[in-house]
C-alpha atoms as one frame of an Amber mdcrd trajectory, in Angstrom:
protein
 -29.569  11.223 -46.755 -26.887  10.265 -49.301 -27.303   7.044 -51.248 -23.902
   5.326 -51.044 -22.904   2.578 -53.444 -20.506  -0.202 -52.463 -18.074   0.742
 -55.235 -17.830   4.282 -53.762 -16.540   2.966 -50.424 -12.758   2.470 -50.181
 -11.765  -1.208 -50.004 -10.118  -0.591 -46.630 -13.552   0.333 -45.187 -15.490
  -2.648 -46.586 -16.209  -6.061 -45.130 -15.690  -9.168 -47.215 -15.888 -12.930
 -47.069 -13.726 -15.448 -48.876 -15.742 -18.024 -50.793 -13.786 -20.895 -52.315
 -10.651 -18.770 -52.187 -12.240 -15.712 -53.843 -12.849 -12.384 -52.044 -16.554
 -11.450 -52.079 -17.597  -7.995 -50.855 -20.450  -7.967 -48.375 -23.379  -5.601
 -48.948 -23.253  -2.364 -46.992 -25.151  -2.605 -43.716 -27.759  -0.091 -42.662
 -27.333   1.601 -39.302 -30.512  -0.107 -38.122 -29.215  -3.579 -39.079 -25.944
  -2.850 -37.274 -27.819  -1.716 -34.155 -29.910  -4.903 -34.183 -26.799  -7.104
 -34.554 -25.139  -5.193 -31.725 -28.117  -5.774 -29.408 -28.052  -9.524 -30.068
 -24.305  -9.743 -29.453 -24.579  -7.558 -26.349 -27.040 -10.048 -24.813 -24.751
 -12.930 -25.752 -21.905 -11.054 -24.076 -23.998 -10.720 -20.925 -24.694 -14.445
 -21.107 -20.980 -15.233 -21.339 -20.438 -13.786 -17.832 -17.230 -11.861 -18.414
 -15.925 -14.458 -20.862 -16.104 -17.341 -18.390 -18.665 -19.198 -20.554 -17.468
 -18.069 -23.974 -17.099 -15.113 -26.311 -19.675 -13.182 -28.325 -18.371 -11.665
 -31.555 -19.391  -9.042 -34.097 -18.161  -9.714 -37.660 -15.638 -12.383 -36.596
 -14.372 -14.267 -39.664 -14.687 -18.071 -39.343 -13.263 -20.795 -41.547 -16.121
 -22.896 -42.935 -15.074 -25.696 -42.770 -12.010 -25.368 -40.570  -8.968 -25.380
 -42.841 -11.114 -24.838 -45.942 -11.044 -22.081 -48.565 -14.174 -20.288 -47.337
 -14.180 -17.662 -44.583 -17.580 -16.352 -43.476 -18.066 -13.165 -41.477 -21.476
 -13.302 -39.769 -22.755 -10.127 -38.076 -22.870 -12.029 -34.761 -21.652 -15.291
 -33.280 -20.935 -17.083 -30.028 -18.182 -19.581 -29.205 -17.976 -21.464 -25.896
 -14.878 -21.286 -23.761 -14.470 -25.051 -24.254 -14.251 -24.684 -28.028 -11.895
 -21.714 -27.709  -9.576 -23.675 -25.403  -9.626 -26.659 -27.765  -8.746 -24.342
 -30.673  -5.670 -23.030 -28.888  -3.850 -19.771 -29.614  -4.460 -17.924 -32.877
  -1.849 -17.430 -35.548  -1.177 -13.773 -36.350  -2.282 -13.002 -39.902  -4.728
 -15.882 -40.267  -7.824 -14.816 -42.267 -10.403 -16.906 -40.401 -10.971 -18.149
 -36.887 -10.424 -21.947 -36.983 -13.272 -22.866 -34.638 -16.914 -23.848 -35.119
 -19.241 -21.449 -33.255 -22.193 -22.727 -31.224 -24.312 -19.955 -32.678 -24.164
 -17.824 -35.815 -26.376 -14.772 -36.377 -27.142 -13.466 -39.863 -29.057 -10.174
 -40.051 -31.065  -9.838 -43.253 -30.525  -6.364 -44.686 -32.205  -4.615 -47.619
 -29.332  -5.524 -49.969 -29.054  -9.189 -48.925 -30.440 -11.890 -51.202 -32.521
 -14.555 -49.444 -30.852 -17.284 -51.516 -27.425 -16.166 -50.316 -28.513 -16.117
 -46.674 -30.161 -19.547 -46.885 -27.036 -20.870 -48.603 -24.956 -19.642 -45.657
 -27.386 -21.250 -43.189 -26.995 -24.572 -44.987 -23.214 -24.181 -45.028 -23.018
 -23.402 -41.300 -25.274 -26.326 -40.334 -23.437 -28.728 -42.648 -20.123 -27.842
 -41.011 -21.210 -28.279 -37.407 -22.786 -25.020 -36.203 -25.663 -26.301 -34.034
 -27.808 -23.140 -34.172 -28.199 -20.350 -36.732 -30.424 -17.337 -36.173 -31.534
 -15.375 -39.226 -32.816 -12.009 -38.024 -35.358 -10.028 -40.032 -35.233  -6.499
 -38.554 -38.113  -4.950 -40.513 -40.639  -7.585 -39.425 -38.868  -8.098 -36.079
 -38.607 -11.852 -36.118 -35.915 -14.505 -35.875 -35.824 -17.806 -37.731 -33.845
 -20.295 -35.634 -32.346 -23.179 -37.627 -31.121 -26.326 -35.858 -31.099 -28.321
 -39.065 -31.928 -27.301 -42.577 -35.463 -28.635 -42.207 -36.118 -27.541 -38.631
 -37.011 -23.888 -38.141 -38.502 -22.156 -35.125 -39.824 -18.638 -35.591 -39.600
 -16.146 -32.714 -41.737 -12.996 -32.892 -43.282 -10.193 -30.850 -43.666 -11.155
 -27.217 -41.639 -14.399 -27.439 -38.555 -15.068 -25.352 -35.633 -15.798 -27.665
 -33.927 -18.952 -26.424 -31.115 -21.220 -27.513 -32.196 -24.354 -25.656 -29.676
 -27.163 -25.808 -26.995 -24.840 -27.210 -26.759 -22.000 -24.681 -28.429 -23.310
 -21.507 -30.386 -20.638 -19.661 -30.134 -18.009 -22.402 -33.457 -16.164 -22.721
 -34.067 -12.614 -23.938 -37.377 -10.861 -24.679 -37.697 -10.359 -28.428 -39.222
  -6.914 -27.864 -35.920  -5.568 -26.487 -33.827  -6.706 -29.455 -35.290  -4.303
 -31.989 -34.933  -0.543 -31.474 -37.749   1.726 -32.635 -37.697   2.735 -36.303
 -38.394   6.249 -37.511 -41.619   5.171 -39.217 -43.006   3.297 -36.172 -46.402
   4.550 -35.054 -46.333   6.030 -31.577
């Protein structure tokens, strides 16, 4: 398996965020991390009931705060139809979606720094995101933040919920993480 470095990937194939007006390249994602993010967003898409409740996104850039100089691109997110209607139509060419999601999902990869992820969690919560899930694929758990000091940990046989944010959303944690090559069978 080739070991690819970020600088070897053409800029047109890389994801980035804008932090205080400066472009910051995101670490390359592993296939496993991408699959995990996809599974989370797929369940959120099912929850949205054909977009009648809201939209689930993969890598959607959001302005944090709206109208600010920072654009974050979380691996997953969910925005209610009410917030999308209040936002109105999008401008072509705008870098970030000017809406505050109900839920942001960050998937911790092998090249992500914990300090960076926690900084993003704080930023999202400070600017009105009511729920942030930080997913740890290797240990198969989710840390759910509703405030910077309030964390609920979901593991193993738990049902992942978003009580008070996405009413009725519940998914078995076991189905969110595909098997890994080194899993014992």
